Every structure is written in structure tokens, then in C-alpha cells.
C-alpha positions in Angstrom: -16.8 -2.1 -17.5 -13.5 -1.2 -15.3 -11.3 -3.5 -13.7 -12.6 -2.7 -10.6 -16.1 -2.9 -11.4 -15.3 -6.7 -13.1 -13.4 -8.0 -9.7 -16.0 -6.7 -7.4 -18.0 -9.8 -7.1 -14.8 -11.7 -7.1 -13.9 -14.1 -3.6 -11.2 -12.2 -2.8 -12.3 -8.6 -2.8 -15.6 -9.7 -1.2 -13.7 -11.4 1.4 -11.5 -8.1 2.0 -14.7 -6.5 2.7 -16.1 -8.9 4.9 -19.0 -9.8 2.7 -20.3 -13.8 2.5 -18.1 -15.4 -0.1 -18.5 -19.0 -1.8 -15.5 -20.4 -0.9 -12.5 -18.8 0.9 -10.2 -17.0 -1.4 -6.5 -18.0 -1.6 -3.2 -16.3 -2.8 0.1 -17.0 -2.0 3.1 -14.4 -1.0 5.8 -14.8 -3.6 3.6 -17.2 -5.3 4.9 -15.6 -8.8 8.5 -16.9 -8.1 11.5 -19.1 -7.6 9.2 -22.1 -6.7 8.0 -22.2 -10.3 9.9 -23.8 -12.9 8.4 -21.6 -15.7 9.3 -18.4 -13.9 12.9 -19.5 -13.7 12.8 -20.3 -17.5 11.4 -17.0 -18.3 14.2 -15.1 -15.5 17.0 -17.0 -17.0 19.8 -14.8 -17.7 17.8 -11.4 -16.7 18.8 -9.8 -13.6 15.9 -9.0 -11.2 15.7 -5.3 -11.6 15.7 -5.7 -15.3 13.1 -8.1 -15.2 10.8 -5.6 -13.0 10.8 -3.4 -16.1 9.7 -5.5 -19.0 6.0 -5.2 -19.3 5.4 -8.5 -21.1 7.9 -10.3 -18.8 6.1 -8.6 -15.6 2.8 -9.8 -17.2 4.2 -13.5 -17.7 5.1 -14.0 -14.3 2.3 -12.6 -12.4 -0.1 -14.6 -14.5 2.2 -18.0 -14.0 0.4 -18.8 -10.5 -3.1 -18.2 -11.7 -2.7 -20.4 -14.7 -1.1 -23.1 -12.8 -2.7 -22.9 -9.3 -5.9 -21.0 -9.6 -5.6 -18.6 -6.9 -8.1 -16.1 -6.3 -5.9 -13.2 -7.0 -2.7 -12.2 -8.7 0.0 -10.1 -7.2 1.9 -7.6 -9.3 5.4 -9.1 -9.9 7.9 -6.4 -8.6 10.4 -5.6 -5.8 10.2 -3.3 -3.0 13.1 -1.0 -4.0 11.7 -0.8 -8.0 10.4 2.9 -7.2 14.0 4.0 -5.5 15.8 2.4 -8.3 13.3 4.5 -10.8 14.1 7.7 -8.9 17.9 7.0 -9.8 19.4 5.6 -6.5 22.3 3.4 -6.8 21.2 -0.1 -6.1 20.9 -3.5 -7.0 19.5 -6.8 -5.9 22.3 -9.3 -5.7 21.5 -13.0 -5.7 21.3 -14.6 -2.5 21.6 -11.8 -0.7 18.6 -9.0 -1.8 18.9 -5.2 -2.2 22.1 -3.5 -1.8 22.2 0.3 -1.5 25.9 1.6 -3.1 25.5 4.9 -1.1 23.2 4.3 2.3 21.3 7.4 3.5 23.0 8.5 6.8 22.8 12.2 6.8 20.3 15.1 6.1 21.9 15.9 2.5 21.7 12.6 1.7 17.8 13.1 1.5 18.2 15.4 -1.7 18.8 12.2 -3.3 15.3 10.9 -2.6 13.1 13.0 -5.1 9.7 12.6 -5.8 8.5 9.6 -8.1 6.8 10.4 -10.9 4.4 8.4 -12.9 6.5 8.7 -15.7 9.2 7.2 -14.0 7.7 4.1 -14.3 5.7 3.8 -17.4 6.4 -0.1 -17.5 4.2 -0.3 -14.5 1.3 1.3 -16.3 1.8 -1.0 -19.3 2.3 -4.3 -17.4 -1.2 -3.5 -15.4 -3.0 -2.9 -18.6 -1.6 -6.1 -20.2 -2.6 -7.7 -16.8 -6.3 -6.7 -16.3 -6.9 -7.7 -20.2 -5.8 -11.2 -19.2 -7.0 -11.7 -15.7 -10.9 -10.9 -16.2 -12.5 -11.1 -13.3 -9.6 -12.5 -11.4 -8.5 -9.5 -8.9 -4.8 -7.9 -9.6 -3.4 -6.8 -6.2 -0.5 -3.9 -6.2 2.4 -4.0 -4.7 4.5 -1.7 -2.7 7.2 -1.7 0.2 6.2 0.4 3.2 8.2 3.4 4.2 9.9 1.6 7.5 11.1 -1.3 5.6 12.2 0.7 2.3 14.4 3.1 4.9 16.0 0.1 6.8 17.5 -0.9 3.3 18.5 2.9 2.6 20.1 3.6 6.0 21.5 0.0 6.4 22.9 -0.2 2.8 20.9 -4.0 2.3 19.5 -6.4 4.5 20.0 -6.5 8.5 19.8 -8.6 10.9 19.4 -6.3 14.3 19.0 -3.0 12.2 21.6 -1.2 14.3 21.7 1.7 12.0 18.2 2.1 11.2 17.3 2.1 14.9 20.4 4.7 15.6 18.9 7.3 13.1 15.1 6.7 14.5 16.1 7.1 18.5 19.2 9.5 17.8 18.0 11.9 14.8 14.2 11.6 15.2 13.4 14.6 12.8 16.1 13.4 10.2 14.2 9.8 10.5 10.4 11.4 10.5 11.2 13.4 7.1 13.0 10.4 5.3 10.2 8.2 6.2 7.8 11.0 4.9 9.9 11.1 1.4 9.4 7.4 1.2 5.5 7.5 1.8 5.3 9.9 -1.0 7.1 7.9 -3.3 5.2 4.6 -2.2 1.5 6.8 -2.5 2.8 7.7 -6.2 3.5 3.8 -7.2 0.3 2.5 -5.8 -1.7 5.3 -7.4 0.0 4.5 -10.9 -0.8 1.0 -9.9 -4.6 1.5 -9.1 -5.2 4.0 -11.6 -4.1 1.2 -14.4 -6.4 -1.3 -13.0 -5.3 -3.0 -9.8 -8.3 -3.9 -7.7 -6.7 -4.2 -4.4 -2.9 -3.2 -2.9 -0.7 -4.3 -0.2 1.8 -2.7 1.4 4.7 -4.9 2.5 6.5 -4.0 6.1 8.6 -7.1 6.1 11.3 -5.8 8.7 8.8 -4.0 11.0 8.5 -7.1 13.6 12.1 -5.9 15.0 10.1 -2.2 16.5 8.5 -2.4 19.7 4.7 -1.2 19.8 5.7 2.2 21.3 8.3 2.9 18.7 5.9 1.9 15.8 3.1 4.1 17.0 5.5 7.1 17.4 8.2 6.7 14.6 6.6 4.6 11.8 2.6 4.5 11.8 2.5 8.3 11.0 4.3 7.6 7.2 2.0 3.9 6.8 -1.0 6.1 7.9 0.3 8.5 5.3 0.1 5.9 2.6 -3.1 4.2 3.4 -4.7 7.4 3.6 -3.7 9.0 0.3 -5.0 6.1 -1.8 -8.3 5.5 0.3 -10.4 7.8 -2.0 -9.7 4.9 -4.8 -12.5 2.6 -2.5 -9.9 -0.6 -3.4 -8.8 -2.7 -0.5 -5.7 -1.9 1.4 -3.7 -4.6 2.7 -1.0 -4.5 5.4 1.4 -7.1 5.8 4.8 -7.5 8.0 6.9 -10.6 9.7 7.2 -11.0 13.4 4.3 -8.4 14.0 2.0 -10.2 16.7 2.7 -7.3 19.0 1.9 -4.7 16.6 -1.4 -6.0 14.8 -3.5 -3.9 16.7 -1.3 -0.6 15.4 -1.0 -2.0 11.7 -5.0 -2.2 11.5 -4.9 1.4 13.3 -2.6 2.5 10.4 -5.7 2.4 8.3 -5.8 -1.0 6.3 -9.0 -2.8 5.5 -7.0 -6.0 5.6 -4.3 -6.9 8.4 -1.9 -10.1 7.0 -1.0 -12.1 10.0 1.7 -14.5 9.9 2.5 -17.8 11.3 3.1 -17.2 14.9 -0.5 -15.9 16.2 -3.6 -17.8 15.4 -6.1 -16.1 13.4 -8.9 -16.1 16.2 -6.2 -14.3 18.6 -4.9 -12.0 15.7 -8.6 -10.8 15.5 -8.9 -9.8 18.9 -5.6 -8.0 18.6 -6.6 -6.5 15.8 -9.9 -5.5 16.6 -13.3 -5.5 14.8 -14.0 -4.1 11.4 -11.0 -5.4 9.5 -10.4 -8.8 7.5 -7.4 -10.7 7.9 -5.2 -12.7 5.6 -3.0 -15.8 6.4 -1.4 -17.7 7.7 0.1 -21.1 6.9 3.6 -21.5 8.1 5.3 -21.8 4.5 7.6 -24.5 5.9 4.4 -26.6 6.4 4.1 -27.3 3.0 7.0 -29.6 3.1 5.3 -32.2 5.2 3.2 -34.6 3.8 -0.6 -33.8 2.3 -2.6 -35.3 5.0 -0.2 -32.8 7.4 -0.8 -29.9 5.2 -4.2 -30.4 5.1 -4.6 -30.6 8.8 -2.6 -27.7 9.4 -5.0 -25.8 6.9 -7.9 -27.0 8.8 -6.5 -25.2 11.9 -6.2 -22.0 10.0 -9.5 -21.9 8.7 -10.9 -23.1 12.1 -9.5 -20.1 13.8 -10.8 -18.1 10.8 -14.1 -19.0 11.4 -13.8 -18.5 15.1 -12.7 -14.9 14.5 -15.6 -14.0 12.7 -14.5 -11.7 10.1 -13.5 -11.7 6.5 -10.9 -14.2 5.7 -8.1 -14.7 2.8 -6.2 -17.7 3.1 -2.3 -17.4 2.3 1.1 -18.4 4.1 2.6 -16.4 7.0 5.1 -15.2 5.0 6.1 -16.1 1.1 6.5 -19.2 -0.7 9.9 -20.7 0.0 11.7 -21.3 -3.4 12.4 -24.9 -2.8 8.3 -25.6 -2.1 6.9 -28.3 -4.9 4.7 -26.1 -6.8 2.4 -29.3 -7.0 1.8 -29.0 -3.4 0.7 -25.5 -3.6 -2.1 -26.2 -6.4 -3.4 -28.9 -3.9 -3.3 -26.4 -1.1 -6.0 -24.3 -3.4 -8.0 -27.2 -4.2 -8.1 -28.0 -0.4 -9.3 -24.8 1.0 -11.6 -24.1 -2.0 -13.5 -27.3 -1.2 -13.2 -26.8 2.7 
């Protein structure tokens, strides 16, 4: 039996497909990470990008929140710049800063550095997913990739950016160069996701962390074609495709239109309103504010009830998640209690 067949009846996959579920499935973005003491222990002394190339370490980190919290899905431990590093770009993840690119992409000549990603460039991904599907059994593994816009922003800016000045300058001032950059990044992302799916991932999520910086008309013209290319390319595998961005309340309809089966929603838009914006035929994922987890248990449960009520009013499939990633100083026991609470709701 393939990994996809094993996980087909899981609450997570059923919710992605808007089928009846025995309980609302739960997983958390950044659940495999800095909030877990066991994560900090196994990562000690190992740079982030190196940890993303060690199959046994990837598998261990991915499994930690499944073992600890009893979540309904695992998310493949990686970083959005892993495929860019794999094709030879000079970049690193600096603690407290994020991805930093030594030579940003600013001209057409710079595009030559963005060669296609080959499966042989990321053998550790295939090996790690194989290890994970053996350990996870019927618990689905979600494949991980950064979306073309967010990858482009890192490459053009040279690192994280508050205002995306250089990114938008290229998008508006050199639209053909911008289009070609996103197209190349879409192809790299497609290969990265295909490797994960073919190795056994049961769903995929495209993280477009920075796309909330755009107005809807700019998203439709300058970003949606590349995201849609990614979703179209993996559609034939039949695995659920999730699309998530931050600050994307005005973009939710377009993000659904780009081709995802599930649209992730941050905490700024209630799920019933999000369902109206996304339109019929899509499941929703989200959307508890990560900061709520620092409040007393009764307050966390009250806010979780609001999310569940809005999801029920939306009349569509729902995967419970946070509206963004788990914050590093979150008490892991709070997450465990939240999983139990949502399962019992």
C-alpha cells in the first residue's frame, strides 16, 4: 500500500477534500521547531541549512511534534531557500535575521545563476521522506516549499525586507525580467514538490510568506501565473494542495483561484468571511492568532471556540491551525492541550 493510500482516510486528508471527519484535524505551522526543547537539543551546533540536508535529522525533527502533540499531520522540516542552495546559490540563514543572499538577483544576466533543480540535487529529501512515511504510518506528511513571489523577494532584496522596495521596483519597472524570474522559480519549486510527493508526501503546502505586501491587481498580474503553474504541475498526483500567505485578507479569492484545494487564512479574517471571499469548492486552514497561546488556558479555548464556530458557519472543510507559525517562546504543553481540546470539541 502506498503512503498516499495509507493516509487517504486520515481526518486531515478528508478535511482537505471537504469530506466528513470524526474530529477537526489539527497541525501547526512551525510545529517542528524552536518551541520544542527536543528540537533545540538535536539542532545544537548544527547550522539551519545543514540540518535541512541530513535525512535522519530531518525525520527526527519532523516527527517530534507528532509524538509530543498528537497532531493530525506532519510537515516536512525544511526551509524555503533549500532548493536555491541546492542549485548553488551563495546564501545562508543567519540566526535572528533569516535567509541572506550574497549576490542578489538584480539583472537579466543574474538569471543565469538560477539553473533548473534536478532531483539528484536533493537526494536527502527523497531519503528523509522515505524514512518519515515508514514512521508516520497513517499520519499524513505535508510537503513543503516556498512560493515563487517570496523566493523572488529574498533573492532580489538580498534578505528579509519590510517594504520590498527592490522587489516592487523590478516588478513594476522590468515586468518581463520579473516574469522570467518567477517562471524559473516556479520550475524549481515544482521539482522540489514533485520529489517530495513521489517519495511519499500525502499533501503539499506552498508558503507565500510575503505576498500580503501586494495589492490584488498586482497579485493577479505579476504573481498568480507563477503560483498557478506550480499548482497545475502537481495536480496530476491527486494530493491536496494548500496555499498560505500572511496578511492576505484581500487576496484570498485570488489565492484560491491560483489552484489550491485548501486556502490557509491568517488570524485577521474570520473563517466564515474567508469562505465567502475564497468562494465555493475550497477547504480552509487556520486561523488562531499564535499570540493567543500566551494567554491562560480558558482564554485559549475561548478563542479556539471562535475559530471552530466560524469554520462551522463557513460550511466547508476545515483544518485547524494557527494564522501563522508557532512563536519560539510558546509553551509546548499549551499546544498539546490545544490539540486535545480541538479533537474533543
